C-alpha positions as CSV (number, residue, x, y, z in Angstrom):
1,M,0.1,0.1,0.1
2,I,2.8,2.4,0.8
3,A,4.9,1.5,-1.9
4,A,1.5,2.2,-4.4
5,L,1.1,5.8,-2.7
6,L,4.4,6.7,-3.2
7,L,4.4,5.6,-7.0
8,A,1.2,7.9,-7.4
9,S,2.6,10.7,-5.8
10,A,6.2,10.5,-7.9
11,P,6.9,13.9,-9.3
12,I,6.4,13.9,-13.1
13,A,9.1,15.6,-14.1
14,S,9.6,14.7,-17.6
15,A,7.2,13.5,-20.6
16,V,9.0,9.9,-20.2
17,D,7.7,10.3,-16.4
18,A,3.9,11.0,-17.9
19,D,3.5,8.2,-20.2
20,I,4.6,5.9,-17.5
21,A,2.2,7.5,-15.2
22,F,-0.7,7.4,-17.9
23,A,0.2,4.1,-18.4
24,R,-0.1,3.2,-15.1
25,D,-3.3,4.9,-14.7
26,A,-4.8,2.9,-17.7
27,K,-4.4,0.0,-15.4
28,R,-5.5,1.3,-12.3
29,I,-8.6,3.4,-13.2
30,G,-9.6,2.2,-16.8
31,Q,-8.2,2.8,-20.3
32,W,-10.7,5.6,-21.1
33,S,-10.6,7.2,-17.8
34,A,-6.9,7.6,-18.3
35,F,-6.9,8.8,-21.7
36,R,-9.4,11.5,-20.5
37,K,-7.4,12.3,-17.2
38,W,-4.1,13.1,-19.3
39,A,-5.6,14.3,-22.2
40,D,-5.1,18.1,-23.3
41,S,-8.2,20.0,-24.1
42,D,-7.2,20.5,-27.8
43,A,-5.5,16.7,-28.4
44,V,-6.4,14.9,-31.3
45,M,-6.6,11.4,-31.9
46,F,-7.6,8.9,-34.6
47,T,-10.3,6.9,-36.0
48,P,-8.8,6.4,-38.5
49,Q,-10.1,10.2,-39.0
50,A,-8.7,13.2,-37.1
51,V,-11.2,13.4,-34.3
52,W,-11.0,15.6,-31.1
53,A,-9.9,13.4,-28.2
54,K,-12.2,15.1,-25.5
55,T,-15.2,14.7,-27.7
56,F,-14.5,11.2,-28.8
57,L,-13.4,10.1,-25.6
58,K,-16.4,11.7,-23.3
59,S,-18.9,8.8,-23.4
60,L,-16.7,5.4,-24.0
61,K,-16.6,2.9,-21.5
62,N,-13.3,1.4,-20.4
63,P,-13.2,-2.4,-21.1
64,P,-12.6,-5.0,-18.3
65,G,-9.0,-4.7,-19.4
66,S,-6.4,-2.0,-20.8
67,I,-3.8,-2.2,-23.1
68,S,-0.3,-1.3,-22.3
69,W,2.8,0.5,-23.5
70,R,5.8,2.1,-22.6
71,P,8.4,4.8,-23.6
72,T,11.4,3.7,-25.6
73,Q,12.1,7.0,-27.5
74,S,11.6,10.6,-26.5
75,F,12.5,13.4,-28.8
76,V,12.4,16.7,-26.5
77,S,12.8,20.5,-27.1
78,C,15.4,22.0,-25.7
79,D,13.3,24.0,-23.1
80,G,12.1,20.7,-22.1
81,R,8.5,21.5,-22.0
82,T,7.6,19.7,-25.5
83,A,8.6,15.7,-26.1
84,V,7.6,13.4,-28.9
85,N,7.4,9.6,-27.2
86,T,7.2,6.6,-29.1
87,G,7.4,2.8,-27.7
88,P,5.6,-0.7,-28.0
89,W,1.7,-1.2,-26.9
90,F,0.3,-4.3,-26.2
91,T,-2.9,-6.0,-26.2
92,Q,-4.9,-6.7,-23.2
93,D,-3.6,-10.3,-23.0
94,S,0.1,-8.6,-23.5
95,R,0.5,-9.1,-27.1
96,L,2.6,-6.6,-29.3
97,A,0.0,-4.7,-31.4
98,G,1.9,-2.0,-32.8
99,Y,4.2,1.4,-31.8
100,F,2.8,4.4,-30.7
101,T,3.6,8.0,-30.7
102,T,2.1,11.0,-28.6
103,V,3.4,14.5,-28.3
104,W,3.4,15.7,-24.9
105,Q,3.5,19.5,-23.8
106,K,3.8,20.7,-20.3
107,S,1.6,23.8,-19.1
108,A,0.5,25.2,-15.7
109,A,-1.5,21.9,-15.7
110,G,1.8,19.8,-15.9
111,W,2.0,17.3,-18.8
112,R,-0.8,16.7,-21.4
113,W,-1.0,14.6,-24.2
114,V,-2.1,16.5,-27.7
115,Y,-1.4,14.0,-30.3
116,D,-1.7,10.5,-29.6
117,G,-1.5,7.7,-33.1
118,G,0.6,4.8,-33.5
119,I,1.8,2.1,-36.9
120,P,1.9,-1.8,-36.8
121,A,3.9,-3.8,-35.1
122,T,5.4,-4.8,-38.6
123,A,6.8,-1.5,-39.8
124,K,10.2,-1.4,-40.2
125,G,12.9,-0.1,-37.9
126,A,10.1,0.6,-35.5
127,G,11.0,-0.7,-32.3
128,R,13.7,0.1,-29.6
129,S,14.4,-2.5,-26.4
130,T,16.0,0.7,-24.1
131,L,15.1,4.3,-23.6
132,R,16.5,6.6,-25.6
133,I,16.1,10.2,-24.8
134,R,17.4,13.0,-27.5
135,S,17.5,16.5,-26.8
136,A,17.1,19.3,-29.1
137,S,20.1,21.7,-29.5
138,C,20.1,24.9,-27.8
139,T,22.7,26.7,-29.9
140,G,22.1,28.2,-33.1
141,S,18.9,29.7,-34.8
142,A,16.2,27.6,-34.6
143,L,14.0,29.9,-37.2
144,G,15.6,28.4,-40.3
145,A,14.2,25.8,-42.6
146,P,12.9,22.4,-41.7
147,I,13.9,19.3,-44.2
148,K,10.4,20.0,-45.6
149,A,9.7,23.8,-44.9
150,P,6.1,24.7,-43.8
151,P,4.9,28.3,-43.7
152,K,5.2,30.2,-40.6
153,L,2.8,29.5,-38.0
154,S,0.2,32.1,-36.5
155,P,-0.4,31.3,-32.9
156,K,-3.9,29.8,-33.7
157,Q,-2.5,27.7,-36.6
158,S,0.4,26.1,-34.0
159,V,-2.9,24.8,-32.2
160,T,-3.2,21.3,-33.1
161,S,-6.5,21.0,-35.1
162,P,-8.5,17.6,-36.2
163,Q,-8.9,18.3,-39.4
164,D,-7.2,16.1,-42.8
165,N,-3.7,17.6,-41.9
166,G,-2.0,19.5,-38.6
167,R,0.7,21.1,-37.4
168,G,2.5,22.1,-34.1
169,E,5.5,23.3,-32.8
170,S,7.7,23.9,-29.1
171,A,7.1,26.9,-27.9
172,D,11.2,27.4,-28.6
173,K,10.7,26.4,-32.3
174,T,13.0,23.4,-31.7
175,L,10.7,20.1,-31.8
176,G,8.0,20.1,-34.5
177,W,5.7,17.9,-36.2
178,D,3.0,17.7,-39.2
179,W,0.5,15.0,-39.8
180,K,-2.0,14.0,-42.7
181,V,-4.6,12.1,-43.2
182,T,-5.9,10.8,-46.7
183,S,-9.5,10.2,-47.6
184,G,-8.8,6.5,-47.2
185,G,-7.5,6.7,-43.5
186,E,-3.5,6.5,-44.1
187,R,-1.9,8.9,-41.9
188,T,1.9,10.2,-42.0
189,L,3.4,11.7,-39.2
190,H,6.6,13.7,-39.1
191,V,8.5,15.1,-36.7
192,Y,11.6,17.7,-36.8
193,L,14.2,18.0,-34.3
194,W,16.7,21.2,-34.2
195,T,20.5,20.1,-33.9
196,G,21.9,23.3,-34.2
197,G,22.5,24.3,-37.7
198,R,19.3,22.3,-39.4
199,Y,16.3,20.5,-38.5
200,S,16.6,16.9,-38.9
201,E,13.6,14.6,-39.5
202,V,13.7,11.8,-36.5
203,I,10.3,10.5,-37.1
204,H,8.7,9.3,-40.3
205,A,5.7,7.3,-39.4
206,I,3.0,5.8,-41.9
207,T,0.3,4.1,-40.7
208,P,-2.1,2.3,-43.4
209,A,-5.4,2.9,-43.9
210,P,-7.7,0.2,-42.4
211,K,-8.4,-2.9,-44.4
212,S,-12.0,-3.0,-45.6
213,K,-14.1,-5.5,-44.3
């Protein structure tokens, strides 16, 4: 009992800590209850088209058992307040189901996820067995053009939007991401990390369209 209380009160210092606490909550309070608890008000997820998580999750009842997951990679902005985590996720009976990608942002309310998606377990090069944390460079100008230069974001555009495509970036512009969903449901995600002289594409994930039934 004491150990459980200590775990529950452990400080959430990083996005990795937040993901671990999120996964623990899924087992403790229920899968969808945990998703609701940790979601930002503007969080987006996919069904396979983009939907506001707050709306989609509102009426979902927890399944008898929860999925599980663990972060094995974390790409972190220079200021440490935005991160993109990836890692394996497992079915309720502990079978590998695929690899998740979750974007986390830290505000006055603490860490909250703003994007959640995944790729199949068969995706090439998707898995890692040990945790790797890679932080953006804090040197140089982060205002140079990324690999595929998007137009400059307005404050309104920098908020994730559940349309056919969306973009986001850290406040210090050292970590950014963009995603697009085709009409058939195929989703592509790019994540860029500032390395001091340029933006490096650290994630290029493609989630295939659902198979027709």
